[in-house]
N, C-alpha and C positions, 0 to 999 in steps of 0.2 A: 364494446363501439356501437354506435347503431349501425343501424339496417346503409345508409345510405354513405357514410362516411369508409364504411368497410369494401360500398359498389365502384369508390370516386380511386383510393387506394389500389383495386384490382383490377380499374383500368388502367393507374397509370402504371405499373411495373408492367401491360400487357407494353403497353406504347413505350416503355424504353429495352420492352425487346424487340419491338421493331424497328423504331427506332433509331436501331442498334448496339444495343447494347447488350452484350456479349455478357450475358448471365445469367445463373440462373439462383431459385429461393428454396434450398431446402439439399435434403442429403444428394440422393442418389438424382434430380433434379427432372418425375418425373413430371411432374408439373409444376411450368415454368411460374406458374400466377401466386402459386399455394400461395396464402395469401391467410393464413395459417400465423405466417412467421409476424406480420404486419398486425395477427390482432390482438398478440398477445401482449404488441410492445406497450409504454417502452420501456425498454434495457435498460436495468443498473448498473448487469457491471459484464463491461463488455471488454475483450481484448481484438484488435486490429494489428491484422495481419501487413494491411498493403500498407504506404506509404498517402498517397492520396485518403483511401478511409479516414487514417489520425486523419492528417490536413482537414478535415471538412468536419470532425468535429468537434473539432477542440475550435478553431474559427466560430463553430455556433455555438459554443460557448459546458459541451457536453463532458469537458476535460473530469468532473468527477465521476464521471459515470464509467470512464477506459479507463479498465487496469493490466490495461497492459498494450504493449504499441509492440511496432516494428523494428526497426533497427535502423535504420535511417533516420527515421523519425523525430531522434532523440533528443536534438536540438532546436528542435520548435516553437516559438510560446509557448505555456502551459503541457511544452510534456516533460519536462527538467523532474527524476525521481524517479520515475515511474517503470516499474521492469520493465525487461526484453523480452520479447519470443517471437518463434519462427515458427515455422513449418517444416523446420528438421528436428525440434525442441518430441523427444518423445513426450507421443499424448497423457502417460498423467501426471507430466508442468501441468499442463494447461486441467486435467483433473483434478487437481491439488488446489492452482488460483480460485475453481469453483464459478467458473463465469455463467450467462444466462443469453448470453451470445460471441460467436467468432464472427468475425465478420473475413470477410476472404474476394480474390478473386477469381475471375477460368486458369487462368492458369496454375493457381494452387490446386482447384479443384480436379484437375487433370489428373497434371503430377502426382497428387499425397492426396488419394481417393481412400486411402487406409487410416488418413489423418482424421479427415472429415470422416467415415464409416462409424472407428472409435469416436468421434463426439457425439455423434449424433444417437450414436446408442447407449449416451447417455446421459440421455436427454435433454444436452445442450442446443443451442438453436445452432447452427451455421446457414449464411449468408456471403453469399457467392453475388459481387457486380464488379462489373466496370463499363461505362460508357465509352462509344468508339468515337462517337461522332457530339458537336456542339448540341445537336440538337436532341443528344440525347440526356445531356447534362440537367437545365433542371425535374429532368422528372426523378436523377440521376438523388441529385442532392436531396426534392422533396422526401424520397423513400427514407434518405439514413437519416433527415432530418428525423422522420414518422418512428422512425426505429431508436431513436434516443431520447426520443419527448422530446422533439423542438424544431419541428416544426413551422414555429413564424421567422424563423430565424432562418432558415430552410430558403424561406418564399421571400427573406430580407437580401438573400444571398444573390437569389435568379434575379430582384430586382436592379437591388446593384449594378453585375456587371452585362447584364442589359441596359442599363444608364450609361455605362462606361462605355462598352464599343458603342453604343449611336453615337456619342462622343471623338470613342477615336477616327470612327467611318467618316461625317465627317471631318475630321482636321487630316487625313488622308485627302477626301475632296478637295484641301486645295493645291497639294504640290504638282504643280502646272507637267511633270515631265515624271509618268511613274516609270520606278524601273524595276530589268523584266532578274525574278533570281532564282539560283537553283538552293531548295535544300533539300543539307544531304540529310538523314537519317541516321544510316550508317554506313561507313568511310570504306571495311575491312569489303564487303559486299557489296558496293557503289547499288546500296538503295534508299530511295527518298521517297518522300511520305504522301501517300493517296491527297485524291480530291479532297474525298470526305474529309481527312485529318485534324484532329485541332491542330496541329502545326502550320495548316494550310490555312486554315482560318485563320492565326493567328496570322499570317504570310502576308496573304490578301486583305482582314484590315485593315494594316498597319500600309496599306497603299503598295505595295508590292505583285509585278506579277504574275506567276508564279510560271516557268519558262512548262514546266516538268506536270501537266494538265493529261497530258498520256499513256503519266503511269495505269499501268493493270492496277485493275481492282478485287480484288476477294473479299468475301463476306466477311463481318466482323475482323477486318486488317486494316491497320490502317501504316502503313508501311509496305512498298511493293520493292522489286529487282526492279532497279534500273538500264546498267546496264556503263558503261563505258564508251561504248561505238554511242551510245545514245544521246548517253549526256554529252560529247564530245559534238556531236552533232552539232549542238547551240551552242557552242564558243563561243561567235564574236556574237552571241547576245545577252550573254550571260550576265548585264552588266553589277550581281554582286553573286558570291556564293557565300550560305549557310551555312553552317552545320551547329548541328545540336551535340552538344558535351555534356559526359552523361555515364552510368551503368552502362546504359547499350551504345553508345560510340566513344568510347576514351583514344579520343585525336585528339593533337596539336593543330596550331595554325600552316605551322613549320611542315611539320607535313603533311599534310593538304596539299603547298604551296608545292611542295618538290614532288606528287606524286607522278609516276613517267609518264608521261601523254595532255597535265594539262597545264604546259606555259602555253597555246597555245587557246585558254579558253581568261576569254577579254579581264574578265574581273583579279585571273592571277597575274596576267602582265597587270592590271591597273592595283594591288595588291588591293582588293574590298573581300578580303576574305575574311570574316566574324563568327566566331564562337556561339550558339547565345548557349547556357542554363539547358536542359530539358525540360527538368522539373518545371520551369515556368513555359513548357508549349506541348510539353505529350501529356501532361498529368491535367485528371479532369478533376479541378483546383481553380478555385478565385484567383486565384496567380497568374492566371492564362493573362488576363488583361496585363499584370506586369508582364507578362512576354511576349504581348504586342504593340506596351511603348521601347522596351531593350528593340523589340526587330527594325520601331518605326526612328523610333532613332537612333537607330544605326544607315538607319538609306536616308532620311532626312532629314539629319545632324537640329539644322536650323530652323524648320517646322517643327520637332517631334520635341525636343529635348523639354521648352520649359515652359509650354502650355499642353505637352502631356504629363511631366507631372504634374500638372496642374487638377488633371483630371486621374493621376494616381491618390491623389493625397483628398479627394474630391470619396474616391472609392473605399478609403481605407485605408489603403495598401500604405508602406511600408520607402521611401526615397529611393529612389536604384538610379543609377547612372551608369550606364552602361560604358560599354568597354573596349575592344576587340575581344579583351582574355572572358570575358562576362560578364558580371557588375559590381562595382564597386559604390558600397556608400551600406544603409540600412535597411540594406535586405534579408531575408527571413534563410 
C-alpha cells in the first residue's frame, strides 16, 4: 500500500472516532488508529459477528470472502449456507475456520475480551467498529470497503445514500403541516433516541418533528432515558407515536396503547401509534433509506407512498409497503 493511501486511511479512522464511531481497531485498542489492520487488507477469509457488518459486506459484493456470519443475518440475500458464528462460541471453533479477519462491535469487545485476546494471540486480526451517528456512516462504509477490497462499492453506497437522503428531504419539504412525533426506543425503560441518533435522523429526514429533542445526550450512546413524566408533558402535542420493534424492544402496538397514563397522549387517542423495524432505523446500513421511507409513509401516506417508492427504486432497494405492524412486500 502506498504512503498516500496509508495516510488517507489513518485519517479516515480518526475521523470515524471523532464523529461518533464507538469502536477501535486491534485487540487491546491501545492505538485506535492502528492502520496495520488496513495496511494488510484486503482480507479473504472474514467472519462477521455483527449483522450490520454482514449486511454491508454482502451489499458491497464481498460475499465470497465471508466464511462466517452472525445468526441474525442468515436470511439476507447472499447469506444462504454460510456457517453461523457467535461470540459465545469456543475460540477453537474460530481457529478451526482459519479466518484472517473477525469483525465485531464494541459491545462484543467489552463483553468478551478473552475471545478477542485469544484470536489476536493466534494472529487473527480483530476489528471492532460501530458508527453511532449518520456523520460517521461514510467513513465506516469506506473502512469496511478497504478491509474487504471493495472500496469502490463502499463509495457507491455513500453516493446512493446521499442522493436518496436529498430526494427524501425535498419530498418532505412539500408537506404543508409537519407532524410532531415521539419515537420510542425501549418501552420498558421509557427510553427514546438522542437527537444525533440514526433513528432521529430518519424521522427528521422523513419530515417529522421530534418532540424529544431535550433527551439527555451521552457520548457514543444513541438512546436516552426520557421517563414517563417528561413524555406525558408532551401528550397534547404528539401527533404520532412511533416505536422501534425488534430485539432491543419487543413491544406491540396494543401494549403501547394500554400503557397506564398513555391514554392522555393525542396519538393514542387518535390511534396514530405505529411500529417500525429496528433494523431499518437503528443499524448503519443502506437500509436506513428504507427506514426513512417507512416513517414518511406512515406520517404522510398521500405524499410519500408513491414518490417515496420511486426514490427507493432509484436507490436499488426493494419495494416496501409500510403498515401499522411493519413492512409488507419485498423487504430484506
